[in-house]
C-alpha positions in Angstrom: 93.6 98.2 88.0 95.5 95.3 86.6 98.9 93.9 87.7 100.4 95.0 84.4 99.2 98.6 84.9 100.4 98.6 88.5 103.9 97.6 87.4 104.2 100.9 85.6 103.3 103.0 88.6 106.0 105.2 90.2 107.1 104.6 93.7 105.1 107.7 94.8 101.9 106.4 93.2 102.4 102.9 94.7 102.9 104.5 98.1 99.7 106.6 97.8 97.8 103.4 96.8 99.1 101.5 99.8 98.4 104.4 102.2 94.9 104.9 100.8 93.8 101.3 101.6 95.4 101.5 105.0 93.7 104.8 105.9 90.3 103.3 104.9 91.0 100.3 107.2 92.0 102.6 110.0 88.8 104.7 109.8 86.8 101.5 109.8 88.7 100.1 112.8 88.1 103.3 114.8 84.3 103.3 113.9 83.9 99.6 114.8 86.0 100.0 118.0 83.7 102.8 119.3 80.6 100.9 118.2 81.6 97.6 120.0 82.8 99.3 123.2 79.7 101.5 123.6 77.3 98.6 122.9 79.4 96.3 125.0 79.0 98.6 128.0 75.2 99.0 127.4 74.7 95.2 126.8 77.0 94.2 129.7 79.2 92.2 127.3 82.8 92.0 128.4 83.7 90.0 125.3 82.4 92.7 123.0 84.3 95.4 125.0 87.5 93.4 124.6 86.8 93.0 120.8 86.4 96.8 120.6 89.8 97.3 122.2 91.2 94.8 119.7 89.8 97.1 116.9 91.6 100.1 118.4 94.9 98.1 118.4 94.3 97.5 114.7 94.0 101.2 114.2 97.3 101.7 115.9 99.0 99.1 113.6 97.4 100.8 110.6 99.2 104.0 111.7 102.5 102.1 111.7 101.8 100.7 108.3 101.1 104.2 106.9 104.4 105.5 108.2 106.4 102.5 107.0 104.9 102.5 103.5 105.6 106.2 103.1 109.2 105.7 104.0 109.8 102.3 102.2 108.6 103.6 98.8 111.0 106.5 98.7 113.5 106.6 95.9 117.0 105.2 96.5 119.5 107.7 98.0 123.1 107.8 98.8 122.8 105.9 102.1 120.2 103.4 100.6 121.3 102.8 97.0 119.0 99.8 96.7 116.0 101.7 98.0 114.1 101.5 101.3 112.2 98.3 100.8 113.8 96.5 103.8 111.9 98.8 106.1 108.7 97.2 104.7 110.2 93.8 105.4 111.0 94.8 109.0 107.5 96.2 109.4 106.1 92.8 108.3 108.1 91.1 111.0 106.7 93.4 113.5 103.2 92.9 112.2 103.6 89.1 112.2 104.9 89.3 115.8 101.9 91.4 116.8 99.6 88.7 115.4 101.4 86.0 117.4 101.1 88.1 120.5 97.4 88.7 119.9 96.9 84.9 119.3 98.7 84.2 122.6 96.6 86.6 124.5 93.4 85.2 123.0 94.4 81.6 123.8 95.4 82.4 127.4 92.2 84.3 128.1 90.0 81.7 126.4 91.8 78.8 128.2 91.4 80.5 131.6 87.7 81.1 131.0 87.2 77.6 129.7 88.6 76.0 132.9 87.1 78.6 135.2 83.7 78.2 133.8 83.2 81.9 133.8 80.5 82.7 131.3 77.6 84.6 132.8 77.0 87.2 130.0 73.4 87.4 129.0 73.6 89.7 125.9 70.9 91.6 124.2 70.2 91.8 120.5 72.3 95.0 120.2 75.5 93.0 121.0 74.6 90.4 118.4 74.1 93.2 115.8 77.4 94.9 116.7 79.4 91.6 116.4 77.7 90.9 113.0 78.5 94.4 111.7 82.1 93.9 112.8 82.5 90.6 111.0 81.1 92.0 107.8 83.2 95.2 107.9 86.4 93.5 108.8 85.9 90.8 106.2 85.3 93.4 103.5 88.5 95.4 104.4 90.5 92.2 104.6 89.5 91.2 101.0 90.1 94.8 99.8 93.5 95.1 101.5 94.6 91.7 100.4 93.8 92.5 96.8 95.9 95.7 96.9 98.7 93.9 98.8 99.0 91.2 96.1 98.8 93.8 93.3 101.7 95.8 94.9 103.5 92.6 95.9 103.7 94.1 99.4 104.2 91.7 102.3 103.4 94.5 104.7 100.0 95.3 103.2 99.2 91.6 103.0 100.2 91.2 106.7 97.9 94.1 107.5 95.1 92.4 105.6 95.5 89.2 107.7 95.6 91.4 110.8 92.1 92.6 109.7 91.1 89.0 109.2 92.2 88.2 112.7 89.9 90.9 114.0 87.0 89.5 112.0 87.7 86.0 113.4 87.8 87.4 116.9 84.4 89.0 116.2 83.2 85.6 115.1 84.3 84.2 118.4 82.4 87.0 120.2 79.3 86.2 118.2 79.5 82.5 119.0 80.0 83.4 122.6 77.0 85.7 122.7 74.8 83.1 120.9 76.1 80.3 123.0 75.3 82.2 126.2 71.8 82.9 125.0 71.3 79.2 124.1 72.8 78.0 127.4 76.2 76.8 126.1 78.7 79.3 127.4 81.7 77.0 126.9 81.4 77.5 123.1 83.0 81.0 123.5 86.2 79.7 125.0 86.5 76.7 122.7 86.0 78.7 119.5 88.4 81.4 120.7 91.2 78.8 121.2 90.8 77.5 117.7 90.8 81.0 116.3 93.9 81.9 118.3 95.8 79.0 116.8 94.8 80.1 113.3 95.8 83.7 114.0 99.2 82.6 115.4 99.9 80.4 112.4 99.2 83.4 110.1 101.5 85.6 112.2 104.3 83.0 112.2 104.2 82.5 108.4 104.4 86.3 107.8 107.2 86.9 110.3 109.3 83.9 109.3 109.1 84.7 105.5 110.2 88.3 106.2 113.0 87.1 108.5 114.3 84.9 105.7 114.2 88.0 103.4 116.1 90.1 106.0 118.9 87.4 106.0 119.2 87.5 102.2 117.4 84.2 101.4 117.5 83.6 97.7 114.6 84.2 95.3 112.5 81.0 95.0 113.8 78.4 92.5 110.6 78.6 90.5 111.1 82.3 89.9 114.8 81.8 89.1 113.8 79.2 86.4 111.4 81.7 85.0 114.2 84.3 84.8 116.5 81.9 83.1 113.8 81.0 80.5 113.3 84.7 79.6 117.1 85.3 79.2 117.5 82.2 77.1 115.3 83.7 74.4 117.5 86.8 74.0 119.5 86.7 70.8 123.3 86.4 71.4 123.1 84.9 74.9 124.8 81.5 74.9 124.3 80.7 78.5 123.4 82.1 81.9 126.0 80.2 84.0 125.5 82.2 87.1 122.4 83.9 88.5 121.4 85.0 92.0 118.7 87.2 93.4 117.3 88.6 96.6 114.4 90.7 97.7 114.6 94.3 98.9 111.1 94.7 100.3 108.7 93.8 97.4 111.3 94.3 94.7 113.9 91.8 93.4 117.6 92.6 92.9 119.4 90.3 90.4 123.0 89.5 89.7 123.5 87.8 86.3 126.5 86.4 84.4 125.7 86.1 80.7 128.0 84.1 78.4 128.3 85.5 74.8 130.5 84.8 71.8 134.0 85.6 72.9 135.0 87.1 69.5 132.4 89.9 69.4 133.1 93.5 70.4 132.7 94.9 73.9 129.9 97.2 72.6 128.0 94.2 71.1 128.3 92.3 74.3 127.0 95.3 76.2 124.1 95.6 73.8 123.2 91.9 74.3 123.2 92.6 78.0 120.9 95.6 77.7 118.5 93.4 75.6 118.5 90.8 78.4 117.7 93.6 81.0 114.9 94.9 78.7 113.4 91.4 78.4 113.5 90.8 82.2 111.8 94.2 82.9 109.1 93.3 80.3 108.3 89.8 81.4 109.3 89.6 85.1 107.4 91.8 87.6 109.0 93.6 90.5 112.6 93.7 89.3 114.2 96.9 90.5 117.9 96.5 89.9 120.1 94.2 87.8 123.8 93.8 88.0 125.1 92.4 84.7 128.3 90.6 83.9 129.1 89.8 80.3 131.4 86.8 80.1 133.3 85.3 77.2 133.4 81.8 78.7 132.1 80.0 81.8 133.8 81.3 84.9 135.6 79.0 87.3 135.9 79.6 91.0 137.3 82.9 92.2 140.6 81.1 93.1 140.9 79.8 89.6 140.2 83.2 88.0 142.8 84.8 90.2 145.4 82.2 89.3 144.7 82.9 85.6 145.1 86.7 86.1 148.6 86.1 87.7 149.7 83.9 84.7 148.5 86.0 81.8 150.1 89.4 80.9 148.2 92.7 80.6 148.0 94.5 77.3 150.9 96.9 77.9 153.3 94.2 78.9 152.1 91.9 76.1 152.4 94.7 73.4 155.9 95.5 74.5 157.0 91.9 74.3 155.5 91.4 70.8 157.0 94.6 69.5 160.5 93.5 70.6 160.1 90.1 69.1 158.8 91.3 65.8 161.1 94.3 65.5 163.2 92.6 62.7 160.1 91.5 60.8 157.7 94.5 60.9 158.5 98.1 60.2 157.7 100.7 62.8 154.0 101.4 63.3 153.1 98.5 61.1 150.6 97.2 63.7 147.3 99.1 63.4 145.3 97.2 66.0 145.6 94.2 68.3 142.6 92.3 69.6 143.3 90.2 72.7 141.0 87.3 73.7 141.6 85.9 77.2 140.1 82.4 76.8 140.8 79.0 78.4 143.9 80.3 80.3 145.5 81.6 77.1 145.7 84.8 75.2 144.5 84.5 71.6 145.8 87.4 69.5 144.4 89.0 66.3 146.9 91.4 64.7 145.7 93.9 62.0 148.6 95.4 60.0 148.8 98.6 58.1 151.2 97.2 55.4 153.0 94.0 54.6 155.0 95.2 51.6 157.6 92.7 50.3 156.1 89.8 52.3 153.5 87.2 51.4 150.8 86.7 53.9 151.6 83.1 54.7 155.3 83.7 55.0 154.7 86.7 57.3 152.4 84.8 59.6 154.9 81.9 59.9 157.8 84.3 60.7 155.7 86.2 63.3 154.5 82.9 64.9 158.1 81.5 65.0 159.2 84.5 67.0 156.5 84.0 69.7 156.0 80.2 69.7 157.8 79.8 73.0 155.4 82.0 74.9 153.5 79.7 77.3 150.5 82.0 77.5 150.0 82.3 73.7 146.9 80.4 72.5 146.7 81.4 68.8 147.8 84.1 66.4 145.8 85.5 63.5 147.2 88.2 61.1 145.0 90.5 59.1 145.6 93.1 56.4 144.0 96.5 56.7 142.3 97.8 53.5 142.2 101.4 54.8 
């Protein structure tokens, strides 16, 4: 299944895919755990027994992943209007922390055994076979889970894949320990385990830290933002994207866009341009779940500057009343068919469409109308049109 086809899957289908790969991993963990513990007891290998217990902890984490993915892929509801993706992010933090804890335990145990010189295990070939099967099985499930996690853009599934890789690495340590003991170099076990513990801890830290940044609303990476700007710039009618921000809700992006369009077009045309921009983003940018769109006639200033402009410029009702009073001696009643108001550059630019102008030339009418309102500080320009209806 390609990334393009995955992007068309419903939340329920994505949830089923995530749960399927996790259930397969859980079954494998249980089977390998039983195998390693039984053979570890028979072969008198404490390292193999410990590795079997590690596999059972993986099965427990798989259960947590299944529960979280089932909940995180639910549709948005009244209490969670942006969806439940943050539960997946939280689960990734837990998973990363679990990997760090496992790494710490591995490092402590290995360091203790290294300095104590405690390595008396003389394994049989059964222990070597069990460790080898564990490495092969866990490496396979790691690659399979990682592939699905990347396709779904799920940090939680990716974290679980690395958890499987940590189990494979611990089995590698056990294999080295068994081979080292058979060859007369028991210290290889502890030395290799310490190195693996550092690698596992680094993986856990990266997963947990990236998810923590997501929980505190860290922005979408700049490279992705540049890609979004590039897509929007190709949409006809968009003059500029002067404000854009985004954040992650689980694997999905939520965007807030301010698009600048021609200030003289209609509201409906501006809305249509915005919908075209949304369609382009949905088509070219994966994992966009929600877009809040603002259509602007000009570049916004700061919030304080915008609020100051609002206090200086009149609303339509007050403006219309003022103009009607000033033009009462020039225009007959109901002569004004429509007024278009453009709030631009701290001024109001007015377009007036008249039903009739009997007895007055166009130029003379406009001059008289303009003379009556020229003292208004908020007036930017005046245009007068005749209706042909």
